[in-house]
N, C-alpha and C positions, 0 to 999 in steps of 0.2 A: 504494499499500500504506500503510495507516495503521490498525493494530490494536493492542490492548493485549497486551503480551508481558511475561512474567516470565523472567528469566535468573538461574539459580542456580549460582554458582561463577565467580569472576573470577580464575582462575589464568592460567597462561601462555597457554592456548588460549581460555578463556572471555572474558577481558578484551577482546581485539580482536573476537571474535565478537559479543559484546553491543554493542560500539561500531558494528560494521557495521549491525546491526539498528536502532540509534538513528539513524544517519546516513541510513538509508533512509526515515526519516519516521515510524517506529513509536513508540508510547508504551511505553517500556521501563522496567520496574521491576526492579532488580538486587538480589541478595542475595549476600553473601559472609561466610564465618565470621569473618574479621577485618575489622572496620569500617574500618581504615586503608586497606586495599586498595580497598574500596568507595568511600571518600571520594576516593581518587586517581582512580578511574574516573569518579566524578561530576564532579570538577573538570575532567578532560580533555574530557568530553562535555557540559558544562553548557549549551552553546548548543542542545542537542537537547531533545526532550520526554522527559526521564528523571527517575526518582526512585530511591531505594534504601531498603530496609527492613532493620532489624537482625534480623528473624525471617523465615525462609523462608515460613512459613504466611501472614504478612501480605503478602509479595511476590506471591503467586499470586492473591490475591483479585481477581476480575473479569477475569483474564487469559484470553484465548482460546487461547493456546498457551504452554506452560511448557517452557523449555529448561533442561537440567542438564548441567554439565560439571564433574565432580567427580574424586575420586581413585581409589576402589576400591569393591568391593561394599558393604562396611559403610557408607561415606559415602552412597552412593546409596540404600541400603535405609533408613537412618535418616531421611533427608529425604523420600523418596517415601512412606513410611508416614504421615508427618505431612501432606504437602501434597496428595496425590492425593484424600483424602476432602474436603479443603477447596476443591477446584477446581470451577468451574462445570460443570454437566452439558453434555456435548457438546464440551468443550474437549479439548485434546491435550497429553499429556506426551511430550516428546522427549528421550531420554537420549543425550547425546554422549559420555559417559564410556566408556572401554574397560573393560567389566565382563564378568561371566561370562554365557554364554547362559542358564544356569539362572536367574540373577537377572532377566534380561529376560523370560523366560516367567512367572516369579512376579509381576512387577510388571504385566505385561500382563493377567494374570487379575484382579489387584487393581483395575486401572483399569477393566476391563470391568464389574466388579461395581458401580462407581460411575458408569457411563455416561460414562467418559472414554476417549478414544483413546490409543494408546500406540505409539511408534516407538522401537526401539533403533537408534541412528544413530551408531556410533563413526566417528571421522574419521581421515584420514591426510593427511599434508602438513606436519606439524610447526608450530612457531611461525611460520615464514615464510609457510606456507600460510594460517594464520589471519589474520596481519597483512595479507597481500595479497589476502585473499578468494578464495583459490584451493584450498580444501580439497577432497578427495575424501571423499564420505560414503557409507557402505554401510548400507542401511536394511532392517530387518526390521519389517514392519507389514502391516496390511490394505491393499488397494488404496485404499480411501477415506481412511484416515489418512495414507498416504504422499502422496496427491494434495493433501491439505490442507496438509501440512507442506512439501512440496518447494518451492513458490514462495517461501516465507519463508526457507528455508535457502539459497536462491539468493543471498542477500545476502552470503554468505561462502563459497560453494561453487563450484568450477569444475565439478563434476559431483556429482549425487546419484543413486544407483542403487538401485532397489527389488530387492533380491536374494532375497526370500522372506518368509515369515511371521515373527512376532516371535521373536527369538532368532537369526535367520539373519544379521542385521547383525553381531552379535557373533562368530558363526562365521566370517563373511567376514573380519573384522578379525583373527581368530586366524590364518587363512591368510596374511594380509598380514604379520604379524609373524613367522610361520614362514619365509616367503620372505626377509624382510629379514635375519633372523639368519644364514641360510646365506650370503647375498650378502656380508654384512660380514665373516664369518669368511674366506671366499675372498679378498676384497679385502685384508684385513689380511695374509694370508699372501703375496699378490702384492706388496704394497707392501714388506713385509719382505724378500722375495726380491730385489726390485729394488734396495733399499738395500744389501743384502749383496753384490750383484753389481756395484755401482757404476754402475747404470744412471741416466741423467738422468731424473728423475721427470716433468718437463714433457714431454720428448720421448716418453717411454713412454706417457704419457697421450694425447698427440696421435696416436700410432701405433695404439693399441688401442681407444680410446673410440668409434670409429666402426664397430667390428666386433661380433662376436658377444658379446664380453665386456662391452659397454656396459651401464650401468645408472645410475639416478639417484644411487645411492651413489657410483659411480665418478666421475660428473661433479661431484658436490657435496662429496665428502669426501676424495678422494685427496690433494689438495694440503695440506689441513690436517692429515691424517694424517702426511704426510711431514715436516711442520714440528712434529710432536708437539704439536698444538694440540687440546684437547678440552674446554675450559671453555665449552661452548655446547651447543645442540642438544638432542636427546632423551635424557634421563638413563638411565643404566644401571639405576638403581632401578626406573624405570617399565617398562623393557624386561623386567626379570625378573618383574615383576608380570604383564605380558602373556603372557609365555612360560609362567608358572605356570598361567594360565587355559587356554592351548592344550594343555599337557601333561595337565592334568586332564581336559579334554574328550576327548583322545585315549584316555585310560584307559577312559573311558566308552563310546566308540564303536568301539574296537578299532583305531584308526589307529596306525601304527608311525612314530615320529618320532625315530629314533636321532640324527640330526644336530642336531635342535633340542635334544634333551636334553643333548648334548655342549656345544653353544654356551651353553646356560643355565649349565652348570658353569663354562665359561670366564668368563661374566659374573660368577659368584660369585667367581672369582679376582680380577677387576677390583675388585669391591667390597672384597675383603680387602686390596687395595692402596690403599684410600682413595678409590676412583673411583666411588662410587655416584652422584655428580651429574655425572660426565663424560659426554660424548656416546657413544652406542653404538659409534661407530667406534673407541673407545679399546681395543677388543679387540687392537689392534696392540701396546699396551703390555705385554700378556702375553708377547709374543714378544721385545720389546726389553728387558724388565725395568726400564723407567724408571718411577719413581714419585716 
């Protein structure tokens, strides 16, 4: 593999993802809104075939595939409206941002009008998954565009699944976040109950984590929750953004999400405690009232 790639957005996820692409031997040109972060990335991967540009429209010139990993709908829309018309015909724009299905459909049509392919490809696995190259990617695209993008995404993905047409990647990510929200609320209540009852957390985890209650969150968050450690992981602010997208889509399609709406309000409580950047497992602090 050795193609010209542009990567737009060197945040918590994009930074290591772009690095995996560079270390796979690709010619990677990166862009980030803050040049300091781009310079740090350049210094770390300077042994590879990399460059960075201070303007996104310059970064995408000549690229066969453009990846974006940004913050929210307005960030993606602003950059995409600039760069898609500047991309080479026949190239592909892959959006790894967790954004709205509506935006994915809008940008897919824009890309199509310029003879550009489009894949909405939100990821799951968190910072650790990005660093270790073990992300799960849910993709909305045509068969042709997915087939072209999938081997390149394999640089940082444990799995990439084509779930349907454009927009369906974002819909699938909404399901992912709906499920996580419910699991974390249940886990928070379980840990709180165990602490109040005086149960040994390690023994409790050993006893139940191999049964029906087992989950990734249980395996990876129970011990840190019990230690009241939340200064890491996937931020509450970002989870609320994702749940906003899910709840908005539910209003449009008629889905009923009472638990999701409740947990979203619980996360609002966590934000009011100053926990916007705490890990999503910090739902426990609502119950213990620690801040």
